[in-house]
C-alpha positions in Angstrom: 34.2 2.4 -19.9 36.2 -0.8 -19.1 39.6 -1.3 -20.8 40.3 -4.3 -23.0 43.9 -4.6 -21.8 45.8 -3.1 -18.9 49.4 -3.2 -17.7 51.4 -1.6 -14.9 55.2 -1.8 -14.7 57.9 -0.3 -12.5 61.5 0.1 -13.9 64.6 2.1 -13.5 65.0 4.8 -16.2 68.3 4.6 -18.0 70.2 7.9 -17.6 72.1 9.7 -20.3 75.3 8.4 -18.8 75.0 4.6 -18.8 77.6 4.4 -16.1 75.4 6.0 -13.5 74.0 3.3 -11.2 71.6 5.5 -9.2 68.5 5.9 -11.4 64.9 7.2 -11.1 62.2 4.6 -10.5 59.6 5.0 -13.3 56.0 3.8 -13.6 54.6 2.8 -17.0 50.9 2.3 -17.5 49.5 0.7 -20.7 45.8 0.7 -21.5 44.5 -0.8 -24.7 48.0 -0.8 -26.2 48.7 2.9 -25.4 51.6 3.3 -23.0 52.2 6.4 -20.7 54.9 6.7 -18.1 56.1 9.1 -15.3 58.7 9.3 -12.6 57.8 8.2 -9.1 60.4 10.9 -7.9 62.2 8.1 -6.1 65.9 7.0 -6.9 67.4 3.6 -6.5 70.6 1.6 -7.1 70.5 -0.5 -10.2 72.6 -3.2 -8.4 69.8 -3.6 -5.8 66.9 -3.8 -8.2 65.1 -6.9 -9.5 63.3 -6.2 -12.8 61.5 -9.5 -12.7 59.7 -8.6 -9.4 59.9 -4.9 -10.2 61.0 -4.2 -6.6 64.1 -3.4 -4.6 66.1 -6.4 -3.3 67.4 -7.0 0.2 65.9 -6.6 3.6 67.4 -3.3 4.6 65.0 -0.5 5.8 65.5 1.6 2.6 64.5 -1.3 0.4 61.4 -2.1 2.5 60.4 1.5 2.4 60.6 1.8 -1.4 58.7 -1.5 -1.9 56.0 -0.3 0.5 55.7 2.9 -1.4 55.4 1.0 -4.7 52.8 -1.4 -3.3 50.8 1.6 -2.0 50.9 3.2 -5.4 49.5 0.0 -7.0 46.7 0.0 -4.5 45.8 3.6 -5.1 45.8 3.2 -8.8 43.5 0.1 -8.4 41.1 2.2 -6.3 41.2 5.0 -8.7 40.3 2.6 -11.6 37.3 1.4 -9.5 36.2 5.0 -9.0 36.3 5.7 -12.7 34.2 2.6 -13.4 31.6 3.6 -10.8 31.4 7.1 -12.3 31.1 5.6 -15.8 34.2 7.3 -17.0 36.7 6.0 -19.5 39.9 4.4 -18.2 42.9 5.6 -20.1 46.7 5.5 -19.5 46.8 9.3 -19.5 44.1 9.6 -16.9 45.9 7.2 -14.6 49.2 9.0 -15.1 47.5 12.3 -14.3 46.2 10.7 -11.1 49.7 9.6 -10.1 51.1 13.1 -10.8 48.3 14.7 -8.9 46.8 16.3 -11.9 43.4 14.7 -11.4 40.3 17.1 -11.4 39.8 18.8 -8.1 36.9 17.8 -6.0 34.6 20.7 -6.6 32.5 21.8 -3.8 28.8 22.7 -3.8 28.8 26.2 -2.5 31.9 27.1 -4.5 30.1 26.1 -7.7 27.0 27.9 -6.5 29.0 31.1 -6.0 30.5 30.8 -9.5 27.0 30.5 -11.0 25.8 33.6 -9.0 28.8 35.6 -10.1 28.1 34.7 -13.8 24.4 35.8 -13.4 25.5 39.1 -11.9 28.0 39.6 -14.7 25.2 39.2 -17.2 23.0 41.8 -15.6 21.1 43.5 -17.2 21.7 42.0 -20.6 20.4 38.5 -19.8 19.2 38.5 -16.2 17.2 40.8 -14.0 18.6 42.0 -10.6 15.9 40.0 -8.9 17.1 36.8 -10.5 20.6 37.3 -8.9 19.0 38.2 -5.5 16.9 35.0 -5.7 19.9 32.8 -6.2 21.9 34.6 -3.5 19.1 33.7 -1.1 18.9 30.1 -2.4 22.7 29.7 -1.8 22.5 31.1 1.8 19.8 28.5 2.6 22.0 25.6 1.2 24.9 27.0 3.2 22.9 27.1 6.4 21.7 23.6 5.8 25.2 22.2 5.2 26.3 23.8 8.5 23.3 22.5 10.3 23.5 18.9 9.0 27.3 18.3 8.5 28.9 21.0 10.7 31.0 22.0 7.7 31.4 25.1 5.7 31.0 23.2 2.4 30.8 19.7 1.0 32.0 18.0 -2.2 29.5 17.3 -5.0 30.1 13.6 -4.7 28.5 13.7 -1.2 25.1 14.7 -2.7 22.5 12.1 -2.9 18.7 11.6 -2.6 18.9 11.7 1.2 20.6 15.1 1.0 17.7 16.4 -1.1 15.0 15.0 1.2 16.7 16.4 4.3 17.1 19.8 2.7 13.4 19.8 1.9 12.6 19.0 5.5 15.0 21.7 6.7 13.3 24.3 4.6 9.9 23.4 5.8 10.7 23.0 9.5 13.7 25.1 10.4 13.2 27.8 7.8 9.4 27.6 8.1 8.9 27.8 4.3 5.6 26.8 2.8 5.4 23.9 0.3 5.6 26.0 -2.9 8.4 28.3 -1.6 10.3 25.2 -0.5 10.1 23.7 -4.0 11.2 27.0 -5.6 14.4 27.0 -3.4 15.0 23.3 -4.3 14.5 24.1 -8.0 17.2 26.9 -7.7 19.6 24.4 -6.1 18.8 21.8 -8.7 20.0 24.1 -11.4 23.5 24.1 -9.7 23.5 20.4 -9.4 22.6 19.9 -13.1 25.4 22.3 -13.8 27.7 20.0 -11.9 26.4 17.0 -13.9 27.0 18.8 -17.2 30.6 19.6 -16.1 31.2 16.0 -15.1 31.8 17.0 -11.5 29.1 14.6 -10.3 28.3 11.4 -12.3 24.5 11.4 -11.9 21.6 13.6 -10.8 20.6 13.0 -7.2 17.2 14.6 -8.0 16.1 11.7 -10.3 13.9 10.1 -7.7 12.8 13.4 -6.0 9.2 14.3 -6.8 7.9 17.6 -5.4 4.2 18.6 -6.0 3.2 22.2 -5.9 0.0 23.1 -4.2 -2.3 25.2 -6.4 -3.1 28.4 -4.7 -6.2 30.3 -5.8 -5.0 33.9 -6.4 -8.2 35.7 -7.1 -8.4 38.9 -9.1 -10.4 41.9 -8.1 -14.1 41.7 -8.8 -15.8 44.3 -10.9 -17.3 45.9 -7.8 -13.9 46.0 -6.0 -12.3 47.6 -9.1 -15.1 50.2 -9.2 -14.4 51.1 -5.6 -10.8 51.7 -6.3 -11.5 53.7 -9.5 -14.0 56.0 -7.8 -12.2 56.6 -4.5 -11.0 60.1 -3.9 -7.8 60.4 -2.0 -6.5 63.5 -0.3 -2.9 62.2 -0.8 -1.4 62.7 -4.2 0.9 59.8 -3.4 -2.0 57.4 -3.0 -3.8 58.8 -6.0 -0.8 58.2 -8.2 -0.2 54.6 -7.0 -3.9 53.9 -7.4 -3.9 55.2 -11.0 -0.9 53.1 -11.9 -2.5 50.0 -10.4 -5.8 50.7 -12.3 -3.8 51.2 -15.5 -2.3 47.8 -15.0 -5.8 46.4 -14.5 -6.8 47.6 -17.9 -3.6 46.7 -19.8 -2.3 43.5 -18.0 1.2 44.9 -17.7 3.5 43.4 -15.0 5.1 45.8 -12.6 8.5 46.0 -14.3 6.8 46.5 -17.7 4.6 49.4 -16.6 7.6 50.9 -14.8 9.7 50.8 -18.0 6.8 51.7 -20.4 8.0 54.5 -22.6 5.9 57.0 -24.7 7.6 55.5 -27.8 5.9 52.2 -26.9 2.5 53.7 -27.6 1.8 53.3 -31.3 -1.1 53.3 -33.8 -2.4 49.8 -34.6 -3.8 48.5 -37.8 -7.2 49.6 -36.6 -6.0 53.2 -36.2 -6.3 53.1 -32.4 -3.5 53.5 -29.9 -1.8 50.3 -28.8 1.0 49.3 -26.4 3.7 47.6 -28.5 6.7 46.6 -26.5 8.6 43.6 -25.2 8.2 42.0 -21.7 11.2 42.5 -19.6 10.9 39.0 -18.0 10.6 36.9 -21.1 11.5 39.3 -23.9 8.3 38.2 -25.7 6.4 40.9 -27.6 3.1 42.3 -26.3 0.6 44.2 -28.4 -2.2 45.5 -26.2 -5.0 47.8 -27.5 -5.5 50.7 -25.0 -9.0 50.7 -23.4 -10.6 54.1 -22.6 -9.8 53.9 -18.9 -6.1 53.3 -19.6 -6.1 56.2 -22.1 -7.6 58.5 -19.5 -4.9 57.7 -17.0 -2.1 58.2 -19.6 -3.5 61.6 -20.5 -3.6 62.5 -16.8 0.2 62.1 -16.5 1.2 63.2 -20.0 2.8 66.4 -18.7 4.1 65.0 -15.4 7.7 66.4 -15.1 9.1 63.0 -14.0 7.6 61.3 -17.1 8.5 64.1 -19.5 12.2 64.1 -18.3 12.5 60.3 -18.7 10.1 59.7 -21.6 8.0 57.4 -19.5 4.2 57.0 -19.6 3.7 56.8 -15.8 5.6 57.9 -12.7 6.1 54.4 -11.2 7.7 54.0 -7.8 9.7 50.9 -6.6 7.7 47.6 -6.3 8.2 47.6 -2.6 6.7 51.1 -2.2 3.9 50.3 -4.6 2.8 47.2 -2.6 3.2 49.1 0.7 0.9 51.9 -0.5 -1.6 49.5 -2.1 -2.3 48.0 1.3 -3.2 51.5 2.5 -5.3 52.1 -0.6 -7.2 48.9 -0.1 -8.0 49.8 3.5 -9.2 53.3 2.6 -11.2 52.0 -0.3 -13.0 49.3 1.7 -11.5 46.7 -0.6 -10.8 43.7 1.6 -8.8 41.8 -1.1 -5.1 41.8 -0.6 -3.6 44.2 -3.1 -0.3 43.9 -4.8 1.0 44.9 -8.2 0.6 41.4 -9.7 -3.1 41.2 -8.8 -3.7 43.9 -11.4 -2.3 41.6 -14.1 -4.7 38.8 -12.9 -7.6 41.3 -12.8 -7.0 42.3 -16.4 -6.9 38.6 -17.6 -10.0 37.5 -15.7 -12.3 40.4 -14.8 -11.6 42.7 -17.7 -10.8 40.3 -20.6 -12.1 36.8 -20.1 -15.2 37.7 -18.3 -16.2 40.0 -21.1 -15.9 37.4 -23.8 -12.3 37.8 -25.0 -10.9 34.4 -25.9 -8.2 32.9 -23.8 -5.9 32.7 -26.9 -6.1 36.5 -27.3 -5.5 37.0 -23.6 -2.4 34.8 -23.9 -1.0 37.1 -26.6 -1.7 40.3 -24.7 -0.1 38.9 -21.5 3.0 37.8 -23.5 2.7 34.2 -22.3 4.4 31.4 -24.2 1.6 28.8 -23.6 -2.1 28.6 -22.8 -1.3 26.7 -19.6 0.3 29.9 -18.2 -2.7 31.9 -19.1 -5.1 29.3 -17.5 -3.6 30.1 -14.1 -5.0 33.6 -14.6 -8.4 32.5 -15.9 -10.5 32.7 -12.7 -14.1 33.1 -13.6 -16.4 35.3 -11.5 -19.8 34.1 -10.2 -21.4 36.7 -12.5 -19.8 35.1 -15.6 -20.8 31.6 -14.4 -24.4 32.8 -13.9 -24.5 34.3 -17.4 -23.0 31.3 -19.1 -25.4 28.9 -17.2 -28.4 31.1 -18.3 -27.3 30.8 -21.9 -27.0 27.0 -21.4 -30.5 26.8 -20.1 -31.9 28.6 -23.1 -29.9 26.3 -25.5 -31.2 23.2 -23.6 -34.8 24.4 -23.8 -34.7 25.1 -27.5 -33.8 21.6 -28.6 -36.7 20.1 -26.6 -39.2 21.8 -29.0 -37.3 20.8 -32.0 -37.1 17.3 -30.6 -41.0 17.2 -30.6 -41.2 18.4 -34.2 -38.5 15.9 -35.1 -40.6 13.1 -33.6 -43.6 14.1 -35.7 -41.5 14.1 -38.8 -40.5 10.5 -38.0 -44.2 9.6 -37.6 -45.0 11.2 -40.9 -42.2 9.4 -42.6 -43.5 6.1 -41.2 -47.0 6.8 -42.5 -45.7 7.6 -45.9 -43.7 4.4 -45.9 -46.8 2.4 -44.9 -48.8 4.1 -47.6 -46.3 3.1 -50.2 -46.4 -0.5 -49.0 -50.2 -0.5 -49.3 -50.0 0.8 -52.8 -47.7 -2.0 -53.8 -49.9 -4.5 -52.0 -53.0 -3.1 -53.8 -51.4 -3.7 -57.2 -50.6 -7.3 -56.4 -53.6 -8.6 -54.4 -57.1 -9.6 -55.5 -58.4 -9.7 -51.9 -62.1 -8.7 -51.6 -62.8 -5.3 -50.1 -59.1 -4.2 -50.1 -59.9 -1.2 -52.3 -62.4 0.2 -49.7 -59.9 -0.3 -46.8 -57.1 1.4 -48.8 -59.3 4.3 -49.7 -60.4 4.8 -46.0 -56.7 4.7 -44.8 -55.6 7.2 -47.4 -58.4 9.6 -46.4 -57.6 9.3 -42.7 -53.9 9.9 -43.4 -54.5 13.0 -45.5 -56.8 14.4 -42.7 -54.0 13.7 -40.2 -51.5 15.6 -42.3 -53.8 18.6 -42.7 -54.5 18.7 -39.0 -50.8 18.5 -38.2 -50.0 21.4 -40.5 -52.7 23.5 -38.9 -51.3 22.8 -35.4 
């Protein structure tokens, strides 16, 4: 914000003892009528000072040195004012005095602020953030650190050095040097953007360098298991108890839609009777804290009963003995190979299988599926709604039947129109008969009426 009035003055501060001739040189800044002053930490002889020019008098070296210092101070203040204008910040006397005294805000650096953010996330674990969230931002910071070293040969840079070019170069670095795919690249950039917006909010940086950056995610088709593949998994007999347990947990997810962390934390107290008298899962999602109410299907109940007396579950009050996500995914690869399932298995595929193969493909509406998955919007659920060929075929058969039925109706509708036209014509003839004296009209009318009645009778028989 520009000031309406501005003044800068140097003067010698009067000491307590008026007889002292050596005095401090002071700077007074007045902005919009508000004055603020501070010492320049320099002393000078009152006899060698000209208040009209606000400079030391004479040509001696000490006078030239003081005047050069004061001129430099004026230049620095002028440059600082320009910087405030460029950053759309208010110019005030106090802000300028703070600048002269060296109290201006420090030039915050990108990685320093990134680390502060990560430390805050870690401090709020597990109340507000999952451990995985902190790990993700730690990785994101390491990528930014590596890029800064690669591009600038520096350990860190100031926020004010960020611009659109930095973002585009970072994107290219992730795709080429780090070999990240498009969607992974955009995720890392989104993590970094959160730190930049944090800097904007704290007025460390005047504007968002991401304003012109547009990244477009590539939609990847993440197919669920088909009915046939799920059947292969359900019926496969494993010699290893380890693989049988992991398979059972995965199948349980397929029939409940629970994410890995939710099935891992599922407690026996989360199993309750619903309004229909049947058993339901009634809990909150760990990721979004949204509630999920899921009726338990027979297959899920069967698996629950199998592990009801498992020592691990009994001791911890859990429904299933779930291992780490890393181990689960590792064992699922082995399970897929042994079961002749050639789809890539991971714990999240079970959630997709529930949404698509189990629910949507069996007539459950997408709105109900949304509630069971604990999604906040239908658009989230649509990503899970991958329809099988079987469902497409069934829906198209129903469409063919619906299309064929109207064709017959259309025919009857056309006959109805014809009948209506005949009746209208007959009415016109009656009116005409009453008003005309044309010879032979009575005979013509009688013949028409007979033919029309025969037509109606024949139509009703057909």
